[in-house]
C-alpha positions as CSV (number, residue, x, y, z in Angstrom):
1,M,-0.1,0.0,0.0
2,S,3.0,2.3,-0.5
3,S,0.7,4.6,-2.7
4,A,-1.9,4.9,0.0
5,A,-0.8,8.6,1.1
6,V,-2.8,11.5,2.3
7,P,-1.4,15.0,2.9
8,Y,-4.2,16.5,5.0
9,G,-4.7,14.5,8.3
10,Y,-7.1,16.6,9.9
11,I,-10.2,15.3,8.0
12,G,-9.7,11.6,8.3
13,F,-9.6,8.9,5.6
14,A,-10.1,5.1,5.3
15,F,-8.4,2.4,3.5
16,D,-9.7,-1.1,2.5
17,L,-7.2,-3.4,3.8
18,T,-8.7,-6.6,2.5
19,P,-6.5,-7.4,-0.5
20,Y,-3.5,-7.0,1.8
21,L,-4.3,-9.1,4.6
22,H,-3.1,-12.6,5.6
23,F,-5.9,-14.9,6.7
24,G,-6.0,-18.3,8.4
25,G,-4.2,-17.1,11.6
26,Q,-1.3,-15.4,10.2
27,E,0.0,-12.4,11.8
28,N,-0.7,-9.1,10.1
29,V,1.4,-5.9,10.6
30,V,0.0,-2.5,9.8
31,A,2.8,0.3,9.7
32,V,1.9,4.0,9.3
33,R,4.7,6.3,8.3
34,V,3.9,9.9,9.5
35,T,6.1,12.5,7.6
36,P,5.6,15.9,9.2
37,E,7.6,18.8,7.7
38,E,9.0,22.1,9.5
39,R,7.2,25.2,9.0
40,S,3.9,23.5,7.8
41,S,1.6,25.4,10.0
42,R,1.4,28.8,11.8
43,W,0.7,27.2,15.1
44,Y,1.7,24.0,16.9
45,P,0.0,21.2,14.7
46,G,1.4,18.1,16.5
47,A,3.8,15.7,14.6
48,G,2.4,12.3,15.1
49,I,-1.0,10.3,14.8
50,Y,-3.0,12.8,16.7
51,R,-6.4,11.4,15.8
52,N,-7.9,8.1,16.8
53,V,-7.4,5.0,14.4
54,W,-9.9,2.3,14.4
55,L,-10.2,-1.0,12.6
56,D,-13.7,-1.7,10.9
57,V,-14.4,-5.3,10.4
58,T,-17.5,-5.9,8.1
59,G,-18.9,-8.6,5.9
60,P,-18.8,-8.1,2.0
61,V,-22.2,-6.3,2.0
62,H,-22.2,-3.2,4.3
63,V,-22.9,0.4,4.7
64,G,-20.0,2.4,3.3
65,H,-17.5,4.6,5.1
66,W,-19.3,7.8,6.1
67,G,-22.1,6.1,4.3
68,T,-25.3,7.8,5.7
69,Y,-26.6,11.2,5.0
70,V,-29.4,12.4,7.3
71,T,-31.6,15.6,6.7
72,T,-34.7,16.9,8.2
73,P,-36.5,18.8,5.2
74,E,-39.7,19.4,7.1
75,V,-39.8,20.2,10.8
76,S,-42.9,21.2,12.9
77,D,-44.4,20.5,16.4
78,E,-46.5,17.9,15.1
79,K,-43.8,15.9,13.0
80,A,-40.5,15.8,11.2
81,T,-39.5,14.2,7.9
82,V,-36.3,12.5,8.3
83,T,-34.6,11.7,4.8
84,V,-31.9,9.3,4.7
85,K,-29.4,8.4,1.9
86,T,-27.6,5.2,2.6
87,E,-24.4,4.0,0.6
88,V,-24.7,0.1,0.5
89,R,-21.6,-1.4,-0.8
90,N,-21.3,-5.0,-2.2
91,E,-17.7,-6.2,-2.2
92,S,-18.8,-9.8,-3.2
93,G,-18.8,-11.2,-6.6
94,H,-22.6,-11.8,-7.0
95,P,-25.6,-9.5,-6.7
96,A,-27.0,-8.9,-3.1
97,E,-30.3,-9.7,-2.3
98,I,-30.8,-7.6,0.8
99,T,-33.3,-5.6,2.9
100,L,-32.2,-2.2,4.3
101,Q,-34.0,-1.6,7.5
102,T,-33.8,1.8,8.8
103,S,-35.0,3.0,12.3
104,V,-35.1,6.1,14.2
105,L,-34.5,5.6,18.0
106,D,-34.9,8.1,20.9
107,P,-32.2,8.4,23.6
108,S,-33.8,5.6,25.6
109,G,-33.7,3.3,22.6
110,K,-37.3,3.3,21.8
111,I,-38.1,3.0,18.1
112,V,-40.0,6.2,17.1
113,A,-40.0,5.5,13.3
114,R,-39.0,2.6,10.9
115,T,-39.0,1.6,7.2
116,N,-37.8,-1.3,5.3
117,R,-36.5,-1.5,1.6
118,A,-36.0,-4.8,-0.4
119,L,-33.3,-4.9,-2.9
120,A,-33.5,-8.0,-4.7
121,P,-32.5,-8.9,-8.3
122,T,-35.9,-10.4,-9.1
123,T,-37.8,-7.2,-7.9
124,D,-35.3,-4.4,-8.5
125,S,-33.4,-4.0,-11.6
126,A,-31.0,-1.7,-9.6
127,A,-30.2,-3.9,-6.9
128,V,-26.7,-4.0,-5.4
129,G,-24.5,-5.6,-8.1
130,P,-21.2,-7.4,-7.5
131,H,-18.3,-5.1,-6.6
132,A,-20.8,-2.1,-6.8
133,T,-22.3,0.5,-4.5
134,R,-25.8,1.7,-4.5
135,V,-27.5,4.8,-2.8
136,V,-30.7,4.0,-1.2
137,T,-33.1,6.8,-0.2
138,S,-35.5,6.3,2.7
139,N,-38.2,8.6,4.2
140,L,-39.5,8.3,7.8
141,T,-41.7,10.5,9.8
142,V,-41.1,11.2,13.6
143,S,-44.2,12.4,15.4
144,H,-44.0,15.3,18.0
145,P,-40.3,15.5,17.5
146,Q,-37.8,16.9,20.0
147,R,-35.8,19.6,18.7
148,W,-32.0,19.6,19.1
149,D,-31.1,23.1,20.6
150,I,-28.4,24.8,22.5
151,D,-30.3,24.4,25.8
152,H,-31.9,21.2,24.7
153,P,-29.4,18.9,22.7
154,Y,-31.6,16.2,22.1
155,L,-30.2,13.4,19.8
156,Y,-32.0,10.5,18.1
157,S,-30.0,7.7,16.6
158,L,-30.5,6.3,13.1
159,V,-29.8,2.7,12.9
160,S,-29.2,1.3,9.4
161,E,-29.5,-2.5,9.2
162,V,-28.3,-4.5,6.1
163,M,-30.2,-7.8,6.1
164,D,-30.1,-11.0,4.0
165,A,-33.0,-12.9,2.4
166,N,-33.2,-14.6,5.9
167,K,-33.4,-11.4,7.8
168,K,-30.0,-12.0,9.2
169,V,-28.3,-8.7,10.0
170,L,-25.1,-8.4,7.8
171,D,-24.0,-4.9,9.0
172,R,-25.5,-2.4,11.7
173,Y,-24.5,1.2,11.2
174,V,-25.4,3.9,13.7
175,T,-25.7,7.6,13.0
176,P,-26.5,10.1,15.7
177,F,-28.4,13.1,14.5
178,G,-30.6,15.9,15.6
179,I,-33.8,17.4,14.4
180,R,-33.6,21.2,14.2
181,T,-33.9,24.0,11.6
182,I,-31.3,26.6,10.9
183,A,-31.5,29.9,9.0
184,F,-29.6,33.2,8.6
185,D,-31.6,36.4,8.2
186,K,-30.2,39.9,7.2
187,G,-32.2,41.5,10.0
188,K,-32.2,39.0,12.8
189,G,-28.9,37.2,12.2
190,F,-28.7,33.4,13.1
191,L,-32.1,31.6,13.7
192,L,-32.1,28.2,15.5
193,N,-35.5,26.4,15.3
194,G,-37.0,29.9,14.3
195,R,-35.6,31.8,17.2
196,A,-32.9,34.5,17.1
197,V,-29.8,33.3,18.7
198,K,-26.6,35.6,19.0
199,I,-23.4,33.7,18.3
200,Q,-21.3,33.8,21.5
201,G,-18.4,31.9,19.9
202,V,-14.6,31.2,20.3
203,C,-12.1,30.3,17.9
204,D,-9.9,27.4,19.2
205,H,-6.9,25.5,17.9
206,H,-6.9,21.8,18.2
207,D,-4.2,21.2,21.0
208,L,-5.2,20.3,24.5
209,G,-2.3,22.1,26.2
210,A,0.0,19.9,28.3
211,L,-1.5,16.8,26.6
212,G,-0.3,18.1,23.2
213,A,-2.2,17.6,19.8
214,A,-3.3,14.2,20.4
215,V,-7.1,13.9,20.9
216,N,-8.4,12.9,24.3
217,R,-12.2,12.7,25.0
218,R,-12.0,13.8,28.7
219,A,-9.8,16.9,27.7
220,T,-12.0,17.8,24.9
221,E,-15.2,17.6,27.1
222,R,-13.5,19.6,30.0
223,Q,-12.6,22.5,27.5
224,L,-16.3,22.8,26.5
225,Q,-17.4,22.7,30.1
226,I,-15.1,25.5,31.0
227,L,-16.3,27.4,28.0
228,R,-19.9,27.0,28.8
229,G,-19.4,28.6,32.1
230,A,-18.6,31.9,30.4
231,G,-21.7,31.7,28.2
232,V,-19.9,30.3,25.0
233,N,-22.4,28.7,22.7
234,A,-20.5,28.4,19.6
235,I,-17.0,27.0,18.4
236,R,-15.1,27.8,15.3
237,T,-12.4,24.9,14.5
238,S,-9.6,27.2,13.7
239,H,-8.4,26.7,11.1
240,N,-8.9,23.0,10.1
241,P,-11.5,20.2,10.5
242,P,-11.6,19.2,14.1
243,S,-11.6,15.8,15.7
244,P,-14.8,13.8,15.4
245,E,-14.7,13.8,19.3
246,L,-15.0,17.4,19.4
247,L,-18.2,17.6,17.1
248,E,-19.6,14.6,19.0
249,F,-19.3,16.5,22.4
250,C,-20.8,19.7,20.6
251,D,-23.7,17.7,19.6
252,R,-24.1,16.3,23.1
253,M,-23.5,19.5,24.9
254,G,-25.4,22.0,22.7
255,F,-22.7,24.1,20.9
256,V,-23.1,25.2,17.4
257,V,-20.0,25.0,15.3
258,M,-18.3,26.6,12.3
259,D,-16.6,23.7,10.6
260,E,-13.5,25.1,9.0
261,S,-11.5,23.6,6.1
262,F,-8.2,25.5,5.4
263,D,-5.9,28.2,6.4
264,M,-4.6,28.7,2.9
265,W,-5.2,27.9,-0.7
266,R,-2.7,28.2,-3.4
267,R,-0.9,31.0,-2.1
268,P,1.4,29.9,1.0
269,K,1.6,31.5,4.4
270,V,4.4,29.1,5.4
271,P,6.7,27.1,3.1
272,N,5.3,23.6,3.7
273,G,1.7,24.3,4.2
274,Y,-1.3,23.1,2.5
275,S,-0.6,25.3,-0.5
276,K,1.6,22.4,-1.8
277,Y,-1.3,20.3,-2.1
278,F,-4.3,22.7,-2.8
279,D,-4.7,22.0,-6.5
280,E,-4.4,18.3,-6.4
281,W,-6.4,17.6,-3.0
282,S,-8.7,20.5,-2.3
283,E,-11.9,19.1,-4.1
284,R,-11.4,15.7,-2.4
285,D,-10.6,17.0,1.0
286,V,-13.8,19.2,0.7
287,R,-16.0,16.4,-0.3
288,D,-14.5,14.0,2.4
289,M,-14.8,16.6,5.0
290,V,-18.6,17.3,4.2
291,H,-19.2,13.3,4.3
292,R,-17.6,13.0,7.6
293,D,-19.2,15.9,9.3
294,R,-22.7,16.6,7.7
295,N,-24.7,14.5,10.1
296,H,-23.9,16.6,13.1
297,P,-26.7,19.0,14.1
298,S,-24.1,21.1,15.8
299,I,-22.6,22.3,12.5
300,I,-24.3,25.4,11.2
301,M,-21.8,26.7,8.6
302,Y,-18.8,25.6,6.5
303,S,-15.8,27.7,6.3
304,I,-13.8,27.6,3.1
305,G,-10.8,29.2,4.5
306,N,-9.2,31.6,7.1
307,E,-7.6,34.9,6.1
308,I,-6.9,33.5,2.6
309,P,-4.2,35.5,0.9
310,E,-6.4,35.1,-2.3
311,Q,-8.6,37.9,-1.0
312,G,-6.2,40.2,-2.8
313,S,-5.9,38.2,-6.0
314,P,-8.0,38.7,-9.3
315,D,-8.8,34.9,-9.3
316,G,-9.9,34.9,-5.6
317,G,-13.6,35.1,-6.3
318,A,-13.4,32.2,-8.9
319,M,-11.4,30.0,-6.5
320,A,-13.9,30.6,-3.7
321,K,-16.9,29.7,-6.0
322,R,-15.3,26.4,-7.0
323,L,-15.0,25.6,-3.3
324,V,-18.5,26.7,-2.5
325,D,-20.0,24.7,-5.2
326,F,-18.2,21.4,-3.8
327,F,-19.7,22.2,-0.4
328,H,-23.2,22.9,-1.8
329,Q,-23.1,19.9,-4.0
330,E,-22.5,17.5,-0.9
331,D,-24.6,19.4,1.5
332,P,-27.0,22.0,0.3
333,T,-28.6,22.3,3.9
334,R,-25.8,24.6,5.3
335,P,-24.3,27.9,4.3
336,T,-20.7,28.5,3.5
337,T,-18.3,31.3,4.9
338,S,-15.0,32.7,5.0
339,A,-13.0,34.8,7.4
340,F,-11.9,38.0,5.9
341,N,-9.1,40.1,7.2
342,N,-9.0,42.0,4.2
343,P,-12.8,42.5,3.6
344,D,-12.3,45.3,1.1
345,G,-10.2,43.0,-1.2
346,A,-12.6,40.2,-0.9
347,I,-15.5,42.4,-1.8
348,K,-13.5,43.8,-4.8
349,N,-12.7,40.5,-6.4
350,G,-15.9,38.7,-5.8
351,L,-14.7,36.3,-3.1
352,A,-17.1,37.8,-0.3
353,A,-20.0,37.4,-2.9
354,A,-19.3,33.8,-3.5
355,V,-20.0,32.8,0.0
356,D,-23.3,32.8,1.9
357,L,-22.2,34.4,5.0
358,V,-19.5,37.2,5.4
359,G,-17.1,36.9,8.2
360,V,-15.1,39.9,9.2
361,N,-11.9,39.5,11.2
362,Y,-11.0,42.5,13.5
363,R,-13.0,45.3,11.9
364,P,-16.2,45.7,13.7
365,W,-16.2,49.2,12.7
366,Q,-16.7,48.1,9.3
367,Y,-20.0,46.0,9.9
368,E,-22.4,48.9,9.2
369,K,-20.7,49.9,6.0
370,I,-20.7,46.3,4.6
371,Q,-24.4,45.9,5.6
372,N,-25.4,49.3,4.1
373,D,-23.5,48.6,0.7
374,H,-24.6,45.1,0.5
375,P,-28.0,45.0,2.3
376,D,-28.7,41.3,1.4
377,W,-25.6,40.0,2.9
378,I,-25.3,38.2,6.4
379,V,-22.3,39.6,8.5
380,Y,-20.7,38.4,11.6
381,G,-17.4,38.7,13.5
382,S,-15.3,35.5,12.4
383,E,-12.6,36.4,14.6
384,T,-12.4,39.1,17.2
385,A,-10.7,40.9,19.9
386,S,-7.3,39.1,20.2
387,C,-6.8,40.7,23.7
388,V,-3.8,39.2,25.3
389,S,-3.2,38.7,29.0
390,S,-1.4,36.5,31.8
391,R,-3.6,35.1,34.3
392,G,-3.1,36.8,37.8
393,V,-0.6,39.4,36.6
394,Y,-1.4,43.1,37.0
395,H,0.9,45.9,35.9
396,L,0.5,49.4,37.2
397,P,-0.1,52.0,36.0
398,I,-2.8,50.8,33.6
399,E,-1.1,51.5,30.1
400,K,-1.3,50.0,26.8
401,Y,2.1,48.7,25.8
402,E,3.4,46.3,23.2
403,K,5.1,43.8,25.3
404,H,6.4,43.8,28.9
405,P,10.0,42.6,30.0
406,S,8.6,40.2,32.6
407,L,7.3,38.3,29.5
408,Q,3.8,38.5,31.2
409,L,1.0,40.7,30.1
410,S,-1.3,42.7,32.3
411,S,-4.7,41.1,33.3
412,Y,-6.4,44.5,33.3
413,D,-7.7,43.3,29.8
414,I,-6.4,46.1,27.6
415,I,-3.4,44.8,25.9
416,A,-3.9,43.9,22.3
417,P,-1.7,43.7,19.1
418,P,-1.8,46.6,16.5
419,W,-4.6,44.8,14.5
420,A,-6.6,43.8,17.5
421,Y,-8.6,45.4,20.5
422,C,-10.0,44.7,23.8
423,P,-13.5,42.9,24.1
424,D,-15.3,45.9,25.0
425,V,-14.9,47.3,21.4
426,E,-16.6,44.3,19.9
427,F,-19.3,44.4,22.5
428,F,-20.2,47.9,21.5
429,Y,-20.6,47.0,17.7
430,Q,-22.5,44.0,18.4
431,D,-24.9,45.8,20.6
432,K,-25.2,48.7,18.2
433,L,-26.0,46.3,15.3
434,P,-28.2,43.5,16.4
435,S,-28.4,42.3,12.8
436,V,-24.8,41.1,13.1
437,A,-25.1,37.4,13.8
438,G,-22.6,37.5,16.5
439,E,-18.8,36.9,17.0
440,F,-16.0,34.3,17.5
441,V,-13.4,35.5,19.9
442,W,-9.8,34.8,19.5
443,T,-9.4,32.6,21.5
444,G,-11.1,30.7,24.1
445,F,-8.1,28.8,25.2
446,D,-4.5,29.5,25.0
447,Y,-2.5,27.3,22.7
448,I,1.0,26.2,22.0
449,G,2.9,28.3,19.8
450,E,2.2,31.9,18.4
451,P,3.3,33.8,21.7
452,T,2.0,37.1,20.3
453,P,3.4,40.0,21.0
454,Y,6.6,38.0,21.7
455,F,8.6,36.9,18.7
456,G,6.5,39.1,16.4
457,G,7.4,41.8,14.0
458,R,10.6,42.6,12.7
459,G,14.1,42.6,14.1
460,A,15.7,40.4,16.9
461,N,13.6,38.7,19.6
462,T,16.5,37.7,21.7
463,T,14.9,38.8,24.8
464,D,11.6,37.1,24.2
465,W,12.7,33.6,25.1
466,P,11.2,31.5,26.6
467,S,7.8,32.7,25.7
468,R,6.5,29.8,23.9
469,S,2.8,29.8,23.8
470,S,-0.2,32.2,23.2
471,Y,-1.6,34.7,25.6
472,F,-4.9,35.2,23.5
473,G,-7.1,32.9,25.5
474,F,-9.4,34.1,28.0
475,I,-8.7,30.7,29.5
476,D,-4.9,29.7,30.2
477,L,-3.2,26.7,28.8
478,A,-4.0,24.9,32.0
479,G,-7.6,25.5,31.8
480,F,-7.7,28.3,34.5
481,P,-10.0,31.2,33.7
482,K,-8.3,34.6,33.4
483,D,-10.3,37.9,34.3
484,R,-11.3,38.2,30.6
485,Y,-13.3,35.0,31.1
486,Y,-15.6,37.0,33.6
487,L,-15.8,39.8,31.3
488,Y,-17.5,37.8,28.8
489,Q,-19.5,36.0,31.3
490,S,-20.9,39.2,32.3
491,V,-22.1,40.1,28.8
492,W,-23.1,36.5,27.8
493,T,-24.8,35.1,30.7
494,K,-27.9,35.9,32.7
495,K,-27.3,34.0,36.0
496,P,-26.3,36.7,38.4
497,M,-22.4,37.1,38.8
498,V,-19.9,39.6,39.8
499,H,-16.1,39.4,39.5
500,V,-13.6,41.8,41.1
501,L,-10.0,42.3,40.3
502,P,-7.0,42.7,40.9
503,H,-5.7,40.5,43.7
504,W,-5.2,42.4,46.9
505,N,-1.5,41.9,47.7
506,W,0.3,45.1,47.1
507,Q,2.7,45.2,49.9
508,G,4.8,48.4,49.7
509,R,2.0,50.3,48.0
510,E,-0.1,51.1,51.3
511,G,-2.1,54.2,50.8
512,Q,-1.7,54.3,47.0
513,A,-4.6,54.2,44.7
514,I,-5.1,50.7,43.2
515,P,-7.5,50.6,40.2
516,V,-10.1,48.0,41.1
517,M,-12.5,46.8,38.3
518,A,-15.8,44.8,38.7
519,Y,-17.6,42.8,35.8
520,T,-21.2,42.0,36.4
521,N,-24.4,41.3,34.6
522,S,-26.4,42.7,37.5
523,E,-27.8,46.1,37.7
524,E,-25.6,47.5,40.4
525,V,-22.2,46.7,42.4
526,E,-21.1,47.9,45.8
527,L,-17.5,47.6,46.7
528,F,-16.3,47.1,50.4
529,L,-12.9,47.3,51.7
530,N,-12.6,45.8,55.2
531,G,-16.3,46.1,55.7
532,K,-16.5,49.8,54.8
533,S,-18.5,50.7,51.7
534,L,-16.6,52.6,48.9
535,G,-19.8,53.3,47.2
536,R,-22.3,51.7,44.5
537,K,-22.1,52.0,41.0
538,K,-24.8,51.1,38.4
539,R,-24.1,49.0,35.3
540,F,-23.6,51.0,32.0
541,S,-24.2,54.3,33.8
542,E,-20.5,54.9,34.8
543,P,-18.3,54.1,31.7
544,V,-14.6,53.4,32.2
545,G,-11.9,54.9,30.1
546,I,-9.4,52.5,28.7
547,P,-6.5,52.8,26.4
548,V,-6.9,51.1,22.9
549,G,-5.0,51.1,19.8
550,Q,-5.4,53.8,16.9
551,N,-7.3,51.1,14.9
552,A,-10.1,51.2,17.4
553,S,-10.0,54.9,18.1
554,Q,-8.1,57.8,16.6
555,D,-7.1,59.3,20.0
556,R,-6.3,55.8,21.5
557,K,-8.9,56.1,24.1
558,F,-12.3,54.0,24.4
559,T,-15.0,54.6,26.9
560,S,-16.3,51.2,28.1
561,K,-19.9,50.7,29.8
562,Y,-19.0,47.1,30.4
563,R,-16.7,47.5,33.4
564,L,-17.0,49.2,36.6
565,E,-14.0,51.0,38.2
566,W,-12.9,52.3,41.7
567,Q,-9.6,53.8,42.7
568,V,-8.9,52.3,46.1
569,P,-6.0,53.5,48.4
570,Y,-4.5,50.0,49.3
571,Q,-4.6,48.6,52.7
572,P,-4.4,45.0,53.4
573,G,-7.7,43.1,54.2
574,T,-10.7,42.0,52.4
575,L,-12.0,43.6,49.0
576,K,-15.6,42.5,48.4
577,A,-18.0,43.2,45.4
578,V,-21.7,42.7,46.1
579,A,-24.0,42.8,43.1
580,Y,-27.7,43.9,43.3
581,Q,-30.6,43.2,41.1
582,D,-33.9,45.1,41.8
583,G,-32.3,46.3,45.2
584,K,-31.5,42.6,46.3
585,Q,-28.2,41.1,46.9
586,V,-27.7,38.4,44.2
587,A,-23.9,37.5,43.9
588,V,-20.8,38.3,45.7
589,D,-17.1,38.1,44.9
590,E,-14.4,38.4,47.7
591,I,-10.6,38.7,47.6
592,R,-8.4,38.7,50.7
593,T,-4.8,39.8,51.2
594,A,-2.9,36.6,51.5
595,G,-0.3,35.8,54.0
596,A,2.7,33.7,53.6
597,P,2.4,30.4,51.7
598,A,1.6,27.8,54.1
599,R,0.1,24.7,52.4
600,V,-0.7,22.8,49.2
601,K,-4.2,22.2,48.5
602,L,-5.3,19.6,45.7
603,T,-8.8,19.5,44.2
604,P,-9.6,17.1,41.5
605,D,-12.4,18.1,38.8
606,R,-13.7,14.6,39.2
607,A,-13.2,12.3,42.1
608,A,-14.1,9.1,40.2
609,I,-13.1,8.2,36.5
610,Q,-13.3,5.2,34.3
611,A,-10.5,2.5,34.4
612,D,-10.0,2.6,30.7
613,G,-6.5,4.0,30.5
614,D,-7.7,7.0,28.8
615,D,-10.0,9.0,31.3
616,L,-8.6,11.9,33.1
617,S,-8.9,13.7,36.3
618,F,-7.7,17.3,36.3
619,V,-6.3,18.2,39.9
620,T,-6.1,21.9,40.7
621,V,-3.0,22.8,42.8
622,R,-3.4,25.8,45.1
623,I,-0.9,27.4,47.2
624,E,-2.6,28.8,50.1
625,D,-1.9,30.7,53.3
626,K,-2.6,29.3,56.7
627,D,-6.3,30.6,56.4
628,G,-6.9,29.0,52.9
629,N,-6.5,32.2,50.9
630,L,-4.8,31.8,47.6
631,C,-1.2,33.1,47.6
632,P,-1.6,35.2,44.2
633,M,2.1,35.6,43.5
634,S,3.5,32.4,44.7
635,D,5.7,30.1,42.5
636,N,6.5,27.5,45.0
637,L,7.7,24.2,43.3
638,V,5.3,21.3,44.1
639,K,6.4,17.6,43.8
640,F,3.7,15.0,43.2
641,N,3.5,11.4,44.2
642,V,0.9,9.2,42.6
643,T,0.4,5.6,43.7
644,G,-2.4,3.1,43.1
645,A,-4.5,2.7,40.1
646,G,-3.4,5.7,38.1
647,S,-0.4,7.8,36.9
648,I,0.6,11.2,35.9
649,R,-0.2,12.1,32.4
650,A,0.9,15.8,32.4
651,V,1.6,18.8,34.6
652,D,1.0,22.6,33.7
653,N,0.5,25.9,35.4
654,G,-0.7,28.3,32.6
655,N,2.7,30.2,32.3
656,A,3.3,31.2,28.6
657,A,6.9,31.9,29.2
658,T,8.5,28.8,30.7
659,V,10.2,25.7,29.3
660,E,9.2,23.4,32.2
661,P,8.4,20.0,30.9
662,F,4.9,19.1,30.6
663,H,5.7,15.3,31.3
664,A,7.1,15.6,34.9
665,D,6.5,14.7,38.4
666,H,6.8,18.4,39.6
667,R,5.7,21.8,38.6
668,K,6.0,25.4,39.9
669,A,2.9,27.4,40.7
670,F,2.1,30.4,38.6
671,S,0.1,33.1,40.2
672,G,-0.6,30.5,43.0
673,L,-1.9,27.8,40.7
674,A,-0.6,24.6,39.0
675,L,-2.2,21.7,37.3
676,L,-1.7,17.9,37.7
677,I,-3.5,15.6,35.1
678,I,-4.0,12.0,36.4
679,S,-4.6,9.1,34.1
680,S,-6.4,5.9,35.0
681,Q,-4.7,2.6,34.2
682,K,-6.7,0.3,31.8
683,G,-8.6,-2.5,33.5
684,Q,-7.4,-1.6,37.0
685,A,-10.3,-0.5,39.2
686,G,-9.3,1.0,42.6
687,K,-8.0,4.0,44.3
688,I,-5.3,6.6,43.0
689,H,-3.5,8.2,45.8
690,V,-2.2,11.8,45.0
691,T,0.2,13.9,47.2
692,G,1.7,17.3,46.5
693,T,4.6,18.5,48.6
694,S,6.5,21.7,48.7
695,E,9.5,22.7,50.9
696,G,8.3,24.6,54.1
697,L,4.6,23.9,53.2
698,A,2.1,21.5,54.5
699,E,1.4,18.8,52.0
700,G,-1.7,18.4,50.2
701,T,-3.6,15.0,49.4
702,T,-6.5,13.8,47.5
703,E,-7.9,10.4,46.4
704,I,-9.4,9.5,43.1
705,T,-11.4,6.2,42.5
706,T,-11.3,4.3,39.3
707,R,-14.2,2.2,38.1
708,R,-14.6,-0.3,35.3
């Protein structure tokens, strides 16, 4: 099989091994050679087999690879029509006399619809011939369907059974799907089941932090759970097709998805990128991507590319139309889009007109003009903000700088590269223009590589080492929320919340004014220092001036209504923010001045995991003082000892500027926190005993149960 080579591993592929296998008990060895090239991507892509590999064993007559296509062309409260196209393959040397039984099951396994289609040479001249494939169309009706939605991710299962003349099942193929409607409206934006839904999305690369690029189910699920806490309802798979596991969890958890295909076409961004293969492979890759992904109810749009250099080329429009046609041919139920960082060029050469939805990167001030010039277009923010920060780090005075010599960036949420801006700017334009469908923030999580603003621009960057991962996320590489997380939460969620910053350990600045900010979705916040009220402030009524780049404001100043601010003379003690709604207290956030580090505290995100060798428990490591307060500037080295039915999978702390190893039994804290990732051992049920020790501190312990 030396000719069985695929250059774009993100999509997935399959080979028929049958002609190459030794039968009769002989051993077979399948060898896969992975040949990654340097400078093949603008971010960390991984360099091994970073998606799951499965061995599918079927009979000669079976449902083909990605062999079902499920649509719901008619949906109402009374009934839904489910149309299924099933690819039945016959690898035998004679015609196949079969029955295709197609059933729809609800989550409990109850059959809610079923149909049978007999395919026999005597009754059907187009039966499945020898070494042939036939696509069979079936129509089913589901009464009173449960609709898949963000808040109600209800999934049905389509079961396709290929049976012989004696009703023996030759192959059983299960396809999860959802019943829902999607639409995009020039006045209302995105409509899910007829209801206008603002896209509150994030862009994310595919790496899982300390675990690297190889997919892990629990790590993927955890990322989505953390994102949901901020109010995120949408994922953009930047800038490549995602793992099937991500789409599976988006289906189950109620996220909508922009499924992105490419970061480049023919014109390269890096020497060994996809541009080397675009002409030969792009059609097959698009068609394969759609075949793989089109049954996922979470997917609401396909992206033909991100910031494609052909935005400025005369042939950009024609190239876009070619790709769009492939997508529409394989799945006419979803719109196409592209993310434009040069929307003027894309409009001029016809690239923007070729897609169904116009994505705009980092130019919210252009939304209104684009809509006015093209009143039939649907516009949204395909990549927004790109604010950068380090969790728990605050630099005074508040000022906008390019980069800081500490290799950390202030978490007052104002630092951004020249093309970018703080979240408040995007919030302003999204609120001003409700017809804009929403936004995808760059990014939800920090990711390995691209440590902007370090190692960026021209000239030597010798002082930027060891900055090695991004600062863009509103969640750090270890999965700990930064302050920005709560700024988005204050705009994107309704459950009452308040968040106060910065930390309250400013020894040596006694009596000096410290800027204190609060993020809330409630009407009013009152700030207290050591029990004394520093006054109430109403949301949206007392805007805060923050520095921005000249791209966002000519005078480099922006007035944000999304924050509240007090100037508080520092004295040690307790800083407390109380949120009120209709005059009643609804949320509280409190920060205390911490004393000297005294102990290590270990807290697993799950105290019980599966004993499958793949499940994980993420253990938060806190450095606390004697009273249990987080020590916000501690960097104590913690050593871990793990015994019993598990082992250490990785460690991290969210610090973007360190070369500490991810695979180790120790880690320094960063801003008081570190992360220990524990893996179960396959087939070994029992207890995992975990201890964290640090010189001069009381040790921390925890216990995790593994179950078969």
